[in-house]
Each structure stands twice: as structure tokens, then as C-alpha cells.
PADODREN-875420 format. One record per residue (C-alpha): residue in one letter; residue number from 1; y, z, x negated. Coordinates in steps of 0.25 Angstrom, whole numbers, plus 5000, padded with zeros to 4 digits. Last residue first. Example, Ala and Ser with C-alpha at 12.3 -4.5 7.8 and 13.67 -1.06 7.14 Angstrom:
BEGIN
pt resn->S	resi->2	Y->4996	Z->5029	X->4945
pt resn->A	resi->1	Y->4982	Z->5031	X->4951
This chain:
BEGIN
pt resn->A	resi->66	Y->5061	Z->5016	X->5129
pt resn->A	resi->65	Y->5074	Z->5018	X->5121
pt resn->R	resi->64	Y->5070	Z->5031	X->5115
pt resn->K	resi->63	Y->5056	Z->5025	X->5111
pt resn->R	resi->62	Y->5063	Z->5013	X->5105
pt resn->S	resi->61	Y->5072	Z->5021	X->5096
pt resn->A	resi->60	Y->5060	Z->5030	X->5091
pt resn->D	resi->59	Y->5052	Z->5017	X->5087
pt resn->I	resi->58	Y->5064	Z->5011	X->5080
pt resn->R	resi->57	Y->5066	Z->5025	X->5072
pt resn->A	resi->56	Y->5051	Z->5025	X->5069
pt resn->Q	resi->55	Y->5052	Z->5011	X->5064
pt resn->V	resi->54	Y->5063	Z->5014	X->5054
pt resn->W	resi->53	Y->5056	Z->5026	X->5049
pt resn->A	resi->52	Y->5043	Z->5018	X->5047
pt resn->N	resi->51	Y->5051	Z->5007	X->5040
pt resn->I	resi->50	Y->5057	Z->5018	X->5031
pt resn->E	resi->49	Y->5043	Z->5024	X->5028
pt resn->S	resi->48	Y->5037	Z->5010	X->5025
pt resn->E	resi->47	Y->5049	Z->5007	X->5015
pt resn->V	resi->46	Y->5046	Z->5020	X->5007
pt resn->W	resi->45	Y->5059	Z->5026	X->5003
pt resn->W	resi->44	Y->5064	Z->5026	X->4989
pt resn->V	resi->43	Y->5072	Z->5037	X->4981
pt resn->T	resi->42	Y->5077	Z->5036	X->4967
pt resn->E	resi->41	Y->5077	Z->5044	X->4954
pt resn->T	resi->40	Y->5071	Z->5033	X->4946
pt resn->E	resi->39	Y->5059	Z->5041	X->4941
pt resn->T	resi->38	Y->5059	Z->5051	X->4952
pt resn->D	resi->37	Y->5057	Z->5040	X->4963
pt resn->H	resi->36	Y->5058	Z->5048	X->4976
pt resn->V	resi->35	Y->5051	Z->5042	X->4988
pt resn->P	resi->34	Y->5060	Z->5043	X->5000
pt resn->K	resi->33	Y->5058	Z->5052	X->5012
pt resn->P	resi->32	Y->5057	Z->5045	X->5026
pt resn->F	resi->31	Y->5067	Z->5049	X->5036
pt resn->T	resi->30	Y->5066	Z->5060	X->5047
pt resn->G	resi->29	Y->5063	Z->5072	X->5039
pt resn->R	resi->28	Y->5076	Z->5079	X->5041
pt resn->A	resi->27	Y->5080	Z->5078	X->5026
pt resn->M	resi->26	Y->5075	Z->5063	X->5027
pt resn->R	resi->25	Y->5085	Z->5061	X->5038
pt resn->A	resi->24	Y->5096	Z->5067	X->5031
pt resn->Y	resi->23	Y->5093	Z->5058	X->5018
pt resn->I	resi->22	Y->5093	Z->5045	X->5027
pt resn->A	resi->21	Y->5106	Z->5049	X->5033
pt resn->S	resi->20	Y->5112	Z->5052	X->5020
pt resn->R	resi->19	Y->5108	Z->5039	X->5014
pt resn->G	resi->18	Y->5112	Z->5030	X->5025
pt resn->L	resi->17	Y->5104	Z->5025	X->5037
pt resn->G	resi->16	Y->5101	Z->5011	X->5042
pt resn->V	resi->15	Y->5086	Z->5012	X->5040
pt resn->R	resi->14	Y->5084	Z->5000	X->5032
pt resn->R	resi->13	Y->5098	Z->5000	X->5025
pt resn->E	resi->12	Y->5096	Z->5015	X->5021
pt resn->V	resi->11	Y->5082	Z->5013	X->5016
pt resn->E	resi->10	Y->5087	Z->5001	X->5008
pt resn->R	resi->9	Y->5098	Z->5010	X->5002
pt resn->R	resi->8	Y->5088	Z->5021	X->4999
pt resn->P	resi->7	Y->5078	Z->5012	X->4991
pt resn->L	resi->6	Y->5065	Z->5007	X->4998
pt resn->L	resi->5	Y->5051	Z->5009	X->4993
pt resn->T	resi->4	Y->5041	Z->4999	X->4997
pt resn->E	resi->3	Y->5026	Z->5003	X->4999
pt resn->S	resi->2	Y->5014	Z->4996	X->4995
pt resn->M	resi->1	Y->5000	Z->5000	X->5000
């Protein structure tokens, strides 16, 4: 299985949230946590987890509208 890692700016673009909103949701446990690369001191998000988070938002919205 191969996973793609996304940098923060790409995550922001995909989910439509800024950095502080993403980190606030992570603190509440409602947003996927990143993978920390200690060698480069960067953080990356797993693309499939971001996609699942987006899909859950869509599904929740559709249920409320029904």
C-alpha cells in the first residue's frame, strides 16, 4: 500500500481552512493529526485521511439537508 503525504499548504487548500483552524480542530480531536518528520522538522498529512475527513463533512451535510 502506498500513501501520499501532503504539506500543510496543500491541506489548507483542499479543506478550505487556514493553519490556525486546522490546529484548533486537531486539538479538539476533529481533524487528522500529521506525521512528523523529525529529520527535516516538517509535518505532513496522509492524503487518504484528509480525503476521508472531507468526505465525512460532505456526508454530514447531506444528512442534515435530507
